[in-house]
Steps between C-alpha positions, in 0.01 A plus 500: 500500500304806611286295738809345656665839549186627667516202733865549603534879511336518842737233629797689357387827659474328837857373469616848394378668818675261739623735778798295624685474165438872442643583844792266434593661169478849653734393781733342244506821296616686812812281536843599361449267201135594469497562125648158416324304772163659427519390139623152598217460752246595234653261245489221758134579565424483126684168469316351798158591361590387148638161608207420731252610233682297232489189718124537530470553124691176443267316738171653382555535126490134381196420288322315778514808723239676288199327353302693239668824610381437854748457788535147631346399831839490673554868414176586677601290800840671510342846495251394765784389729709812432200727557418331830863533610506872417172569681610316816844663493341842448270448799801401708695808389206727580468349848873552563520856369620760756217709638726805484672525155792687660586180689557303179842339478695395193643145475843467661663382175450847352759644739768290330432617143787750492749220568383254235714427195347569156446129432303466825294808414417335167406177680282694745309647207442151359386369839258784575340452158479122477491383864296776667178377662289748300683533172555129437130401517401795280769419243401133504137599443600728212717232340221244531250740342729575206616143446153345515335747261600310187704787356786454251845493660587849377189650659565312824849647520370847415229474768755389760729788398214748552430348842866528604523859374190616690608306810838680495362855482508531879880461493560687176340815647752556786794379288400739222457790744844430646677463165347821368501709818811370676557658841201730455275194491602373844238706686222377270611139533529542877138612519391203291692266727349645820145470363557143381657402834207639700233342281674183383299247701162664438565537127614139474196377691255684274681384186500140620128512575394672175724298270425180691129549440567568130713187454250299706220623273700411190552148633131455577413630152728246333371211710132578451496596130 
């Protein structure tokens, strides 16, 4: 189990530092129902990661997915494809980054967050976790690594739980600061939001490239060993 955790912790950390979900939860916390909606958004995020990871466990964990404690060939091919996607997407993001960080613009949907009902906030959390172009491939790669390692079911679930916990730290930090600090925390959260907004594209590009190369390397390792 230790080897599997070492394999997925980097993927979880990359999910945790996703700038857009962090900005979104900070904006949500600033709305009139910020306390409730912030928690709902985070719970939706956790559910999205857990469901996507569980689906991959169900696909990768059958006996034929791991031969002699070695991941099956299809797991290597999957990681190779995911790694290539992340590298190409990262290069595209880097090319499209604003030359002047002060010119960075947030997605238009963020301006409507204060008008969303709690159930839609929850659904947004699920979507940003499970359908995001960066988070979904990383979660799929983590689920494939855990499921194909030949671990007992209990250890698979525990490994996925650790992945989800680490991947949620980026949201738990601002929510925790808000719940503890209340109004006094708004200035701190505002500074976090401004930094993330200015550097969102560059941070995403670097993460895509670094994690893409890691997943690509993992896929090559599985296919050639």
